[in-house]
C-alpha positions as a printed Julia matrix, in Angstrom:
207×3 Matrix{Float64}:
 124.81  129.69   73.26
 122.89  126.85   71.52
 119.65  125.21   72.51
 119.5   123.65   75.97
 118.95  119.91   75.74
 118.5   116.91   78.0
 120.11  113.66   76.88
 117.91  110.65   77.56
 119.22  107.08   77.28
 117.38  103.84   77.98
 118.23  100.15   77.79
 115.84   97.27   78.39
 117.8    94.99   80.73
 120.41   95.3    83.46
 123.03   93.45   81.39
 122.94   96.23   78.8
 124.68   99.6    79.04
 123.66  103.13   78.15
 127.3   103.91   77.37
 127.05  103.81   73.58
 123.85  105.86   73.52
 125.39  108.45   75.84
 128.57  108.77   73.78
 126.69  109.06   70.49
 124.22  111.61   71.84
 126.89  113.77   73.48
 128.89  113.77   70.24
 125.74  114.68   68.32
 125.03  117.52   70.76
 128.57  118.85   70.38
 128.32  118.85   66.57
 124.98  120.64   66.69
 126.17  123.2    69.22
 123.66  122.2    71.9
 124.12  123.0    75.57
 123.65  119.73   77.48
 121.76  120.42   80.72
 121.93  116.84   81.94
 122.24  113.17   80.99
 119.47  110.86   82.18
 119.95  107.09   81.99
 117.35  104.42   82.63
 117.03  100.64   82.62
 113.62   99.17   81.89
 111.54   97.62   79.13
 109.43   99.7    76.78
 106.29   98.78   78.76
 107.85   99.66   82.12
 105.65  102.28   83.77
 107.89  103.75   86.46
 110.42  105.73   84.44
 111.85  108.03   87.07
 114.53  109.55   84.84
 112.12  110.29   82.02
 109.92  111.99   84.58
 112.85  114.21   85.53
 113.31  115.22   81.89
 109.62  116.1    81.6
 109.93  118.12   84.83
 112.78  120.11   83.25
 110.54  120.8    80.25
 107.72  121.94   82.52
 110.14  124.26   84.3
 111.25  125.69   80.91
 114.84  124.66   81.59
 115.34  122.79   78.3
 114.45  123.38   74.64
 114.78  119.81   73.38
 115.3   116.18   74.37
 117.94  114.1    72.59
 117.38  110.35   72.07
 118.97  107.78   69.82
 115.56  106.52   68.65
 111.98  107.52   69.39
 111.41  104.0    70.78
 113.87  104.83   73.57
 111.5   107.58   74.73
 107.97  106.25   74.2
 106.5   103.13   75.83
 103.96  102.81   73.02
 102.7   104.84   70.11
 100.0   106.36   72.32
 102.47  107.16   75.11
 104.89  108.67   72.6
 102.17  110.87   71.14
 100.89  112.0    74.54
 104.36  112.88   75.86
 105.27  114.65   72.62
 102.15  116.77   73.01
 103.05  117.48   76.65
 106.54  118.59   75.59
 105.17  120.64   72.69
 102.92  122.55   75.09
 106.18  123.66   76.76
 107.8   124.38   73.37
 110.18  121.46   73.8
 110.93  119.16   70.86
 112.35  115.62   70.7
 115.37  115.15   68.47
 116.45  111.64   67.44
 120.02  110.76   66.55
 118.98  110.26   62.93
 118.42  114.06   62.94
 114.63  113.66   62.97
 113.21  116.54   64.95
 109.76  115.87   66.34
 108.34  119.35   66.77
 104.53  119.44   66.8
 104.56  123.18   66.14
 105.89  122.51   62.64
 103.89  121.27   59.64
 106.04  118.12   59.41
 105.63  117.43   63.12
 101.85  117.82   62.9
 101.74  115.45   59.92
 103.74  112.85   61.85
 101.48  113.34   64.88
  98.44  112.64   62.69
 100.07  109.43   61.48
 100.9   108.45   65.06
  97.31  109.12   66.12
  96.11  106.66   63.5
  98.63  104.04   64.63
  97.7   104.61   68.29
  93.99  104.12   67.5
  94.86  100.94   65.6
  96.79   99.69   68.64
  93.82  100.46   70.91
  91.48   98.59   68.57
  93.8    95.58   68.59
  93.94   95.63   72.38
  90.16   95.85   72.7
  89.77   92.99   70.23
  92.25   90.83   72.16
  90.37   91.55   75.4
  87.01   90.67   73.85
  88.47   87.54   72.31
  89.99   86.48   75.64
  86.7    87.05   77.49
  84.76   85.09   74.88
  87.23   82.2    75.09
  87.01   82.19   78.9
  83.21   82.12   78.79
  83.31   79.27   76.27
  85.41   77.29   78.77
  82.74   77.9    81.39
  84.82   80.32   83.45
  82.78   82.81   85.48
  84.0    86.36   84.97
  83.82   89.31   87.33
  82.6    89.44   90.88
  79.95   86.84   91.57
  76.75   87.44   93.52
  77.35   86.89   97.2
  81.13   87.03   96.8
  82.25   89.12   99.8
  85.71   87.83  100.72
  86.82   90.81  102.81
  83.59   91.44  104.7
  83.04   87.71  105.29
  86.57   87.37  106.63
  86.16   90.34  108.97
  82.59   89.51  110.03
  83.6    87.85  113.36
  85.66   90.91  114.34
  82.84   93.23  113.35
  80.3    91.33  115.45
  82.67   91.18  118.41
  83.16   94.96  118.31
  79.43   95.54  117.94
  78.88   93.42  121.04
  81.3    95.73  122.87
  79.08   98.68  121.99
  81.35  100.24  119.35
  79.66  102.36  116.69
  79.51  101.17  113.1
  81.54  104.2   111.98
  84.41  103.5   114.39
  84.37   99.79  113.55
  84.56  100.58  109.86
  87.43  103.01  110.41
  89.37  100.44  112.45
  88.86   97.54  110.04
  88.99   99.46  106.76
  85.31   98.96  105.95
  82.55  101.41  105.16
  79.8   102.07  107.7
  77.3   100.51  105.3
  79.38   97.34  105.01
  79.5    97.02  108.79
  75.73   97.48  108.92
  75.26   94.85  106.22
  77.36   92.35  108.18
  75.26   92.94  111.29
  72.06   92.69  109.26
  73.09   89.35  107.79
  74.05   88.01  111.2
  70.74   89.03  112.77
  68.65   87.96  109.82
  66.34   90.98  109.95
  65.95   94.19  107.96
  67.36   97.52  108.94
  68.67   96.55  112.36
  71.01   99.22  113.71
  71.63  100.76  110.29
  71.78  104.27  111.71
  74.53  103.68  114.24
């Protein structure tokens, strides 16, 4: 019996089909003598976070039910270089490799796999640096336009909106803790609302 593998296919949009990927991967598995445990198909862009089917494949690896994952390209598996590297390391910790249709086997326990992981780490760090630079550039441009960033002093949209309800419940004799629980506020926030309304320090803060 050959290695146990999971076949993973992904397309970016609903008007595309995983059919070709599935056929090619199953044929590849048959030629290599792999035992196909399951075929997992997904529709979603590379940046899409909620990959349910990929999660199922990882769960199989964690349960030691597969030895490898078959994909047509590494880009079908990873959302980004960093994500690819992290998931490859997770699979490697379970002794599961990723095999691409081009016959590239990504096995971090091998010297070649470790070399490729080092290269990916450099690319992932480069991507992080680019992202940080874009964020800094965007913040600087926003400031130059006079846009105020972050939460401003005195900006209390939720507590200000709920202040009338808080004060009404306080007038009914409800405790700050129960009021906070009912309205989704902390006890301290309730106390602060009461304090602002009464205009004095420390009024009722221990209730």
